Structures are given as structure tokens and as C-alpha cells.
NUFIDREN-449430 format. One line per 4 residues: number of its first residue (from 1); their letters; for each residue x, y, z of C-alpha. Coordinates in pm, whole numbers, m for minus. Example, Ala and Ser with C-alpha at 12.3 -4.5 7.8 and 13.67 -1.06 7.14 Angstrom:
2
1> AS> 1230/m450/780 ~ 1367/m106/714;
***
This chain:
270
1> MKYK> m40/28/0 ~ 160/324/m113 ~ m54/559/139 ~ m20/386/469;
5> MIVS> m235/694/613 ~ m511/914/502 ~ m576/1175/754 ~ m908/1407/671;
9> DLDE> m1046/1713/817 ~ m1423/1715/972 ~ m1628/1969/841 ~ m1654/2117/492;
13> TLLN> m1390/1791/429 ~ m1520/1504/511 ~ m1890/1596/643 ~ m2110/1719/368;
17> SDRE> m2289/2052/426 ~ m2602/1860/630 ~ m2290/1746/870 ~ m2320/1384/761;
21> LTPN> m2094/1083/651 ~ m2263/933/335 ~ m2306/545/312 ~ m2010/542/27;
25> TKSA> m1794/728/213 ~ m1799/496/521 ~ m1760/193/291 ~ m1495/384/191;
29> IKRY> m1307/419/462 ~ m1393/56/619 ~ m1264/m117/291 ~ m898/80/342;
33> TQKG> m893/69/727 ~ m1000/m335/627 ~ m653/m331/375 ~ m444/m230/669;
37> GKFV> m424/143/616 ~ m485/419/860 ~ m750/664/853 ~ m695/979/1132;
41> IATG> m962/1253/1147 ~ m743/1566/1224 ~ m1027/1899/1320 ~ m1040/2211/1483;
45> RMTP> m1371/2059/1721 ~ m1332/1992/2084 ~ m1257/1582/2124 ~ m1611/1534/2224;
49> SALL> m1765/1653/1923 ~ m1481/1462/1752 ~ m1567/1142/1894 ~ m1904/1118/1784;
53> YCYE> m1800/1101/1449 ~ m1515/824/1502 ~ m1727/606/1690 ~ m1953/610/1410;
57> LGLK> m1713/493/1115 ~ m1555/258/1403 ~ m1227/420/1393 ~ m932/267/1629;
61> GEVI> m610/457/1734 ~ m648/830/1717 ~ m790/1149/1677 ~ m657/1489/1658;
65> TYQG> m837/1773/1752 ~ m846/2150/1868 ~ m652/2220/1525 ~ m382/1975/1656;
69> AATV> m309/2096/1992 ~ m452/1786/2128 ~ m427/1346/2006 ~ m629/1137/2201;
73> DIMS> m673/777/2241 ~ m1063/710/2025 ~ m1089/382/2298 ~ m1014/511/2586;
77> GEVL> m1004/856/2575 ~ m691/901/2708 ~ m473/1235/2616 ~ m168/1072/2444;
81> DIAK> m69/1452/2351 ~ m150/1806/2443 ~ m70/2147/2427 ~ m231/2461/2604;
85> IASQ> m242/2824/2672 ~ m44/2926/2979 ~ m360/3076/3191 ~ m209/3413/3245;
89> EAVE> m140/3470/2817 ~ m475/3353/2833 ~ m602/3655/3067 ~ m420/3867/2851;
93> IGRY> m604/3755/2533 ~ m912/3744/2732 ~ m883/4150/2842 ~ m807/4196/2475;
97> LEKR> m1128/4044/2346 ~ m1354/4179/2611 ~ m1208/4534/2573 ~ m1283/4541/2112;
101> GLYY> m1614/4353/2220 ~ m1565/4013/2049 ~ m1749/3708/2184 ~ m1552/3425/2270;
105> HIYN> m1521/3128/2438 ~ m1292/2895/2614 ~ m1197/2471/2624 ~ m1098/2332/2920;
109> EDKF> m1088/1965/3026 ~ m1308/1898/2729 ~ m1587/2175/2824 ~ m1669/2450/2566;
113> IVNR> m1716/2755/2818 ~ m1894/3091/2729 ~ m1990/3350/3046 ~ m2337/3336/2921;
117> STPQ> m2550/3222/2631 ~ m2574/3405/2341 ~ m2662/3332/1965 ~ m2279/3281/1899;
121> SLRY> m2302/3010/2187 ~ m2601/2872/2088 ~ m2502/2821/1721 ~ m2144/2625/1800;
125> ARLS> m2371/2419/2083 ~ m2544/2294/1733 ~ m2256/2259/1559 ~ m2070/2094/1797;
129> KVDF> m2369/1879/1921 ~ m2182/1951/2302 ~ m2338/2186/2530 ~ m2156/2435/2719;
133> LETG> m2112/2533/3084 ~ m2230/2939/3131 ~ m1952/3097/3428 ~ m2174/3417/3455;
137> EELS> m1881/3670/3455 ~ m1621/3771/3209 ~ m1405/3483/3124 ~ m1065/3664/3135;
141> KYIL> m1156/3679/3539 ~ m1275/3307/3542 ~ m971/3210/3391 ~ m770/3450/3660;
145> NNGI> m985/3314/3932 ~ m959/2937/3854 ~ m594/2912/3737 ~ m751/2754/3405;
149> SPVK> m502/2727/3069 ~ m682/2681/2761 ~ m619/2463/2505 ~ m770/2655/2304;
153> IMVI> m998/3012/2234 ~ m1284/3071/1979 ~ m1406/3406/1829 ~ m1762/3396/1679;
157> TDED> m1771/3668/1417 ~ m1918/3838/1093 ~ m1726/3655/808 ~ m1614/3988/663;
161> LVMP> m1428/4022/979 ~ m1239/3732/1044 ~ m925/3796/791 ~ m879/4142/961;
165> LIRE> m936/3999/1301 ~ m626/3714/1251 ~ m443/4008/1100 ~ m460/4236/1385;
169> FNQE> m441/3916/1667 ~ m117/3876/1500 ~ 63/4208/1490 ~ m129/4260/1871;
173> FEGR> 66/3930/1983 ~ 368/3942/1796 ~ 356/3568/1651 ~ 312/3428/2038;
177> FLFN> m22/3255/1895 ~ m156/3084/1641 ~ m445/3216/1460 ~ m649/3024/1251;
181> TSKK> m966/2995/1038 ~ m1179/2637/983 ~ m1475/2827/870 ~ m1605/3163/758;
185> WMVE> m1737/3301/1096 ~ m1448/3173/1349 ~ m1137/3286/1445 ~ m956/3013/1660;
189> IVPI> m668/3029/1856 ~ m389/2774/2020 ~ m75/2756/2137 ~ 195/2876/1829;
193> VSNK> 373/2510/1850 ~ 24/2366/1753 ~ m79/2283/1416 ~ m236/1982/1212;
197> GVAV> 94/1957/1054 ~ 289/1912/1362 ~ 13/1646/1503 ~ 42/1443/1199;
201> KNLA> 370/1465/1161 ~ 429/1339/1498 ~ 177/1036/1453 ~ 321/910/1158;
205> KKYG> 661/887/1297 ~ 492/694/1580 ~ 385/458/1347 ~ 677/454/1129;
209> IKRE> 507/611/833 ~ 690/808/588 ~ 585/1173/471 ~ 549/1020/123;
213> EVIC> 277/755/270 ~ 62/988/405 ~ m238/1154/236 ~ m388/1485/382;
217> IGDS> m748/1618/282 ~ m888/1926/390 ~ m1054/2302/313 ~ m949/2556/523;
221> LNDL> m631/2737/649 ~ m612/2560/944 ~ m579/2270/682 ~ m244/2385/551;
225> AMIE> m9/2272/776 ~ m106/1914/710 ~ m174/1974/335 ~ 182/2064/280;
229> YAGL> 324/1828/518 ~ 139/1539/332 ~ 322/1315/85 ~ m16/1380/m138;
233> GVVV> m217/1738/m35 ~ m554/1751/m148 ~ m835/2040/m96 ~ m1150/1981/m137;
237> ENGS> m1338/2158/m462 ~ m1532/2370/m177 ~ m1283/2456/5 ~ m1106/2786/46;
241> KEAK> m856/3015/m233 ~ m559/2986/5 ~ m619/2581/45 ~ m631/2533/m304;
245> QAAD> m294/2725/m363 ~ m108/2444/m147 ~ m242/2146/m295 ~ m130/1919/m516;
249> IIAP> m480/1802/m611 ~ m815/1948/m616 ~ m1094/1627/m499 ~ m1457/1645/m530;
253> SNDD> m1629/1875/m301 ~ m1747/1732/29 ~ m2128/1704/m124 ~ m1951/1489/m420;
257> EGVA> m1790/1277/m163 ~ m1435/1378/m204 ~ m1298/1197/74 ~ m1442/868/m77;
261> YIID> m1289/948/m417 ~ m938/981/m317 ~ m958/688/m87 ~ m1077/478/m413;
265> KYGF> m820/661/m643 ~ m469/623/m428 ~ m569/437/m124 ~ m539/105/m233;
269> LE> m234/190/m479 ~ 45/m51/m450;
***
């Protein structure tokens, strides 16, 4: 088998626009893993949300979550690797976001934490299929008072503000954190050492899989690092311009089962 590991983003890549796994996609993944291939989900989602799809697919091994900040064993739930934003730095980010009047929430111990319920938090809860914890106070105070070091911070905003905010944050924090996006209305903040490319590289090394034996499939800016790392970097047709520029191959869209197409066309090559 030429490609021993296939890594796929979840939203807008593996899932269709209804956020579902199609029967054909499930079948392709099952055939690939039964042949000895390793199929891995790498997502910006929190671990509990990602695990729902791992269970549906019957996957074993690892799942990469929080934009590559965490790698978790699917069967046991054991956290194998994790990077967090230091508590004082999270307070600094929180105060800045609060001063700017931006909605944000944090992730700690696989909990999605907000200061109060808002349309943004409700929207994200529907997407992730995970409920949230309300603090009743500004998140920066909650982080400080509880000594929390979150694995990720999420800003939800208008689509036309996402890229300007990423540029603003990079300038304000001078490369101290990784600012990324996986959806048109999200800005995700993780430790600077974290990205999907690093996580995939570490996982491949663990299993003795060479870079040229890895396929990575994504759609967005947060997938760039793993697409560039892969022996075969793939972006689905509905992906962003930035992601497509980094790809070796453009696959059919998520609604046209692009991941299944790649598995069938390349996954079984000898």
C-alpha cells in the first residue's frame, strides 16, 4: 500500500453540508482500514464532538482535535499529547477580546465555556453537538480566578471580519499564538507550537510511516500545515483559495464525497 495513512479534516471536508457521513464515504473508509490503512480525523473541533464521528466510523487509534493541539486515543479517551495556552496568557487574550467587544469562548478539560448564553454560543453548540458551561462572569476573570490554561480560544464573528481580525491579532500578539480559521465565521487561537501538520507528523513518526506515505485532505486555512506536510496534499473543491494554492490535487467537493474519491483513487495504490 503506497499511502499507509490518510488524514482528513472533518467539517466541509469529510462531512457533507448537512454535517453527515454518507454511506459511500463510510464504506470507502472501512475498505481502506480493512486493507491495513490508517484513517485519521484531524479537526478543530473539541474532542467529545470529534469522537462522535470516530465512533460512527468504527475508527480505532487516535483522533487529532483542537487544531492539532491534542491527540487522543479513541477507545480509551486518554490524552496522548496536548498543548495549552498558559493561564496568564489566556487572561491577556481574554481581556483584549473583551475590550474589543468580541464574543469568545474557551475550551478546558473538554468543556466549552462561555460567560453567558448568546446566539453565538447556541450556534456553536448546535454545530458541535456539545452543551456549554456558563460562568456568569467575564471569562478573563474566570480564567484568572480558576488558574485555567485553555487548550483553545474561539472567536465567533461576522464573515467579513475574520481575516482582518487574524491580521490584527497577529500584529497585536507578535507571533506568540497561532490564529487560524476553519469556518468563515470563526477565529481559533491555539498555542504557537500547535497545528495539524505537527500533529500528523508526530503520529506518522509513531507508526513508522514516511511523509511520502501520507495523504492529508482539507478545505481551509487551518489545514494548510498538514496539506503541506503530506506526501499528497488534497483540498476539496469547496475549499478556500489559500488551501487550494497549497494542494497537489483538487478533489470533488464535500457534497460530492471528495474523501471517498481520494480513498478509491489513491488509497489502494501499491
